[in-house]
C-alpha positions as CSV (number, residue, x, y, z in Angstrom):
1,X,0.0,0.0,0.0
2,X,1.5,3.3,-1.0
3,X,1.5,6.2,1.5
4,X,0.2,9.6,0.2
5,X,1.1,12.9,1.8
6,X,-2.5,14.0,1.2
7,X,-5.2,11.4,2.1
8,X,-7.3,10.6,-0.9
9,X,-11.1,10.9,-0.7
10,X,-11.5,7.6,-2.6
11,X,-9.4,4.5,-2.7
12,X,-9.9,1.2,-4.6
13,X,-7.9,-1.6,-3.0
14,X,-7.3,-4.7,-5.1
15,X,-5.3,-7.9,-4.6
16,X,-5.5,-11.5,-3.8
17,X,-8.2,-12.3,-1.2
18,X,-5.8,-13.1,1.6
19,X,-4.9,-11.8,5.1
20,X,-2.7,-9.1,3.6
21,X,-5.6,-7.7,1.6
22,X,-7.8,-7.7,4.7
23,X,-5.0,-6.0,6.7
24,X,-4.7,-3.2,4.0
25,X,-8.5,-2.6,4.1
26,X,-8.5,-2.7,7.9
27,X,-5.7,-0.2,8.1
28,X,-7.7,2.3,5.9
29,X,-10.7,1.7,8.1
30,X,-8.6,2.6,11.1
31,X,-7.6,5.9,9.4
32,X,-11.2,7.0,9.0
33,X,-12.2,5.4,5.6
34,X,-15.5,3.7,5.2
35,X,-16.4,0.8,2.9
36,X,-18.2,2.0,-0.2
37,X,-20.3,-0.6,-1.8
38,X,-19.8,-4.3,-1.9
39,X,-16.5,-6.0,-2.6
40,X,-16.0,-7.4,-6.1
41,X,-14.4,-10.8,-6.6
42,X,-13.0,-12.6,-9.6
43,X,-10.9,-15.6,-10.2
44,X,-7.7,-15.4,-12.3
45,X,-7.3,-19.1,-12.8
46,X,-5.2,-19.6,-9.7
47,X,-6.6,-17.4,-6.9
48,X,-9.5,-15.2,-6.0
49,X,-8.8,-11.5,-6.6
50,X,-10.7,-9.0,-4.5
51,X,-11.5,-5.3,-4.9
52,X,-13.0,-2.9,-2.3
53,X,-13.8,0.7,-2.7
54,X,-13.4,3.0,0.4
55,X,-14.2,6.7,0.9
56,X,-12.8,9.0,3.5
57,X,-15.6,9.7,6.0
58,X,-14.4,13.1,7.1
59,X,-13.5,16.2,5.1
60,X,-9.8,16.7,4.5
61,X,-8.4,20.2,5.0
62,X,-6.0,20.4,2.0
63,X,-3.8,23.0,3.7
64,X,-3.5,21.1,6.9
65,X,-2.7,17.9,5.1
66,X,0.0,19.5,3.0
67,X,2.0,20.9,5.9
């Protein structure tokens, strides 16, 4: 997961449906993001790939975030 200096209002997390994926989503929830819609799942022939959209639940003050 990449770190951004300014929190994004929307994130789409994708990856194999494994504990690391769940930890990435959980970390964003801990930072104030909320799940947006249902997860999407697909199969790439070897493993299940998940996608989950998240939105920031609080307004971000762009000046405060930049400094």
